[in-house]
N, C-alpha and C positions, 0 to 999 in steps of 0.2 A: 805631588800627593803627600799629605801629612802622614807622619808615622804615628801609629797608636802605641804608646809606650806604657800603657796601663800594666801594672804588675800582675803576673799570672802564676797560677799554681799548676803543678803537673797533673796529668791524667793517667790512670792505670792502663798500661799496654798489656801486661800479663800479671796475674796473681795466682798463686798456688800454695801448696803445703810448705814449700821451702822458702817462700818469699815472693817478692813482686818486682817488676820493672815499670818505672813510671817515666813519662815523656811529655815534653812540651811540644805539641804538634804544630808544625809550621803553618798548617792550614788554619789553625785557630790563633796562633801568635805570629802574624804575618811579618812582623818586624824581624823575626829570626831569619826568614828566607831573604829578606831585603838586605840584611847586614851579614849574611853568611856565617852565622854562629848557631850553635845548637846545645841542647842540654838534656840529660837524662839522669835518672836516679835508681840505683839498685839497692833494694832493701832485702837482706838475707836474714831469715830467722835462724835460730841455732840449728846447726847441721845443714843449713841451706847451701846448695851447690849450683852455681851458674855454669851450665855446660860449655865446653870449649867452643870458641867462636872468634871471628874477626869482624872488623867494622870498616866502613867506607870513609872514615874521618880520623884525623889525629885529634887527641884530646888529653886532658888530665883528669885523673880520679882524685877526689878529695874526700877523705874519710871524715864524715860529719859526726858519726856516732859508732861506738864499738871499740873493743880492745883486743880482740882475738881473730882478726881477719887473716886470711891466707890467699895469696894470688899466685898462680903459675902463669908465666908469660914466655912465649917464644918470640924473640925479636927478629925482624927481617934479616935474612942472610946469615943467621947465627947457627941454625940447626940445633939449638940447645935450649932446654927449658930451665929457667931460673924460678925458684920458689921463694916468695918474700912474705914477711910478716907485716901486717897493717894494723894501725890503731888510730884513734881519733887525732886529727891534726895532720896526718900523713898525706903527702902529695905524691902521686905516682903518674908519670907521663906514660901514655899509651900511644906510641907512634902508629900511623897507618900501616897496615899489613901485619901487625902483631896478632898472634893467636893467644888468647888468654882464657883462664877459668878462675872462678872466685868462690871462696868457701868461708863460711862462718864457723869457727871452731870454738866459739864462746857460748855463754849462757844467756846473752841478751842480743838484741838485734844489731846487725852490722849495716850501717847506712853509708853508701858511697855515692857522692855526687860526681857526675861527669859533665865537664864543660869543654867545648872545643870549637874548631873552625871547620866549616862545612863546604868549602869551595870544591872539594872532590866528591861530595855526597850525591847519591842518586836523587835525593829529595833535598833541595837547598833548605838549610835551617833545621835539618833533622838527621839523626844518626840512623843508619840501617845496618843490621847485624846478619851475619851468615854463620849458622851453627853447623858444626862438623857431625854431631850425633843427635839422637832423639828423633821425634816424629817430624821435625822440620829439618833434620840433618841432611847435609849434602849427599852423603853416600847412599842414603836410602832412596834418593830420587833418581839415581841412575838405574839402568836396566840390570837385571840379574845376570844377563849374559856378559855385560861389560865388567861388572864387579868380579864375576867368576874368572874372566881372562886377566884382569889386572892383578888379582891376588892369588890366582891359581887355587881357587876354592871350588868345592863341589856345591850342589844346590843347597844342602842342609847347612853348610858352613856360611854360605851367602845369607841365608835367612837369619841365622844366629847373629851375624855381624850387623845386619841392617835393621832387624826388627826386635831385638832383645830390649832395647831401651825404649820404653813407652812414654817417657817424660818429654816435656817441652820447655825449653828455655831454662827453667829453674826446677830442680828436684830437691828432695830431702833425703840425705844419706842415712842409712842405718848406723847405729853406734859401733857396730863391728866392722864397718867399711873403712879401711885405712885410707889416709890421704898423705901425700908427701909432706914432710916437715919443712918449715921455712929454713932457708940458708941464711942465717943471721949475719954471716960474714959478708954476704953480697947485698943484703938489704940496704945498707948505707949508700951503696952506689946507685941504686935505682929508686929509692924512696927517701923523701925529705920531710921531717917533722917541722912544719912551718910555725907551729905553736911555740917551739923552743928557740926560734931564730930571734936575734936581737932586733927589735923594731927600729925603723928609721925615725919614726916620730913617736914620742910618748909624753903624755901630759897627765899630771895628777888630777884625778877626777874627770879627766877628759877622755882618755882612751889611748889607743895605739894603732899604728899603721905598719904593717910588715909586708915587704915586697920580696918575692922569690923569683929570680931570673937566672940566666945562664952563668952569670958571674959567681953566684953562690952554689948553683946546682947544674953542672954542665949537661947532665942528661936531659934537662928540660928543653934544651935547644933542639932536640930531635922532633919536638912537636911544634916548635915555632911560637910558643906562648909564654906568658909570665903569669904568676899567681899573686894576688893581693889579699891580705887579711886585714879587715878593719874591725876593731872592737871599740865601741863607744860605751862609756859609762852611762848610768841612768841620767836622762835629760841633757846629755852633752850634745854638742853640735860639731859636725865636720864642715868647715867653711867651703864655699864653692871652689871647684877646681875643674880643669879640663885637660884631657890628654892632647899633647901637642905633637906627638909622633903619630903618624897615620895608624889607625887601629880602632877596634871596637872593644868596649868593656861590657862584660856580661856578669851580672852580680846575682848572688843567691843569698837570701836571708836565712842564716843557719840557727840563730838564737835571738830571742827578744822581739821587739817591734819598734816602730817609729814612723818617720815620714821622710819621703824623698821629694826633692824639687829639682827639676831639670829645665834649663833654658836652652833653646836651640836657635834656629835660623831667624834672622831679623829681630833678635832679642825677645822672642816670644816664649812664654812659659808653656812648655809642652807636657809637663807632668807636675802635679802637686797632689800627692796621694799618700795615704797611710799604707804601710807594709807590715807583713807579719812573717813568721817562720814558714818557709816553703815557697815564698814568692820569688820570682825571677824578674830581673829588670835589665833592659838593654840600654846602654848609653852610646848613641851613634858618634861618628867622627866629630871631634871638636866641640860637642855639646858640653855644657857646664852643669855639674851635678853637685848638690849639697844634701846633707843628711842630718836629721835630728832624731836622737834616740828617745824612746818612751821611758816610762817609769822603771822598767826592768832592764834598761840598756838594750843594745842591739849589736849583733855580730854578723858579719857577712864575709863570704869568700867570693872572689871574682877572678876571671881571666882577662887578660888583655892580649889582643892578637898581634903582638910584637914581642921580641925577646929583649928589647931595650926601651921600656916605656919611660916617657918623660911627661911630667904633669906641670901645668902652670897653676899656681895658687893665687887666690884673690884675697887671702888674709894670712897673717903670720910673718915671721922674720924673712922668709924667702919669697914673699909675695911680690907681684909685679909692681905694686905701688911703691915699694922701696927703691925701685930702679928708675921710675919716671920722675923727672924734675918737678919741683914745686910749681914752677910757672906753668908747665904743661897741665898739671893737675888743676890749678886754679882756672885756667882757660877752659879745660874740658868739662869741669863740673859747674863752671860759672859761679865760683865762690871766691871770697876774699882770702888773703894769706892767713888770717887768724883761724878761719874754719879749716883751711887746708892743713895747717899744723896740727889742729885737733884731730883731724881725720887720720893723718899719717901716724900720729902717736898711738892711735888705737888699732889701725889696720896692720901695723907691722909688729904688734906685740905678741911675744911668745910664738906658739905654733898655730897651725890651722885647726887644731882640736881644741874646742872651747868648752870649758866646764860650765855647768849650769849656774845661772845667777842666783846667789843666795838671797 
């Protein structure tokens, strides 16, 4: 069965005064279920507060927009809440079993993208959340008798505990409602600003590629993922490449627009499509993907479902063509030595980020 890799935008799952949560439904984007990856997007308005919850999948949060985010997280087996500051470019792993809440303490929207692996999910290809409080809260669904026995509460106290919060998923806090301040000394251990990391590849007028894995950020190992940021300058091209370690790549277009081409089984082009901000693209195992930025450039964030991703490049100094012998290239392409030399001189030039032709 062929995979439909058409870029898709998120659908609203919840929208309210404090913000919204948006999701790519695996029933509509079936490739997510088939490849066991998922994505969601939390957009908090100023004073927006996502109620404490846990999810059924490990993932990373990537701050796409905003400068005054706050997250509180209780990691499994720690019994301790850490409160962290978030800003655009920050990456925060959220291991399965973590309880977290999210707050926008700024004056503009806070936009956090979540990408993860869903092999443990109730619905393959989709995150499911369990809220501790609110109208969908776990405590409010137990019987009053049970809550009374567990907490030694009388009837009025049980009612106050389970029914005071009328909100669902995301609420908007009043200005006089205090929230814990970020522990700046701990933030560096749990949050990494990928925008400030020295890129592995950088080309003038071409762009840059930055990879964040366990070597640079040990905490990300807890979710078994790596994060990649690709920023292409206007009309620049990222030459074809493929992941050679087993894994899936899940990409989100954060800024700009452009075109993606993907070639898969039997050398068949399975995607040749324009992409824009908000689009999600899945690249299956070993499929080869190339990107061309539009007039405004294009920036994407992605995860790879491995902690040690390795890519094979089809252009640039590190491309496979530089390793294959000239005679093999001549025989494989059915060309003479003159053309092979011309090809290799161009194929192994500079990096796999190609500036626009003047």
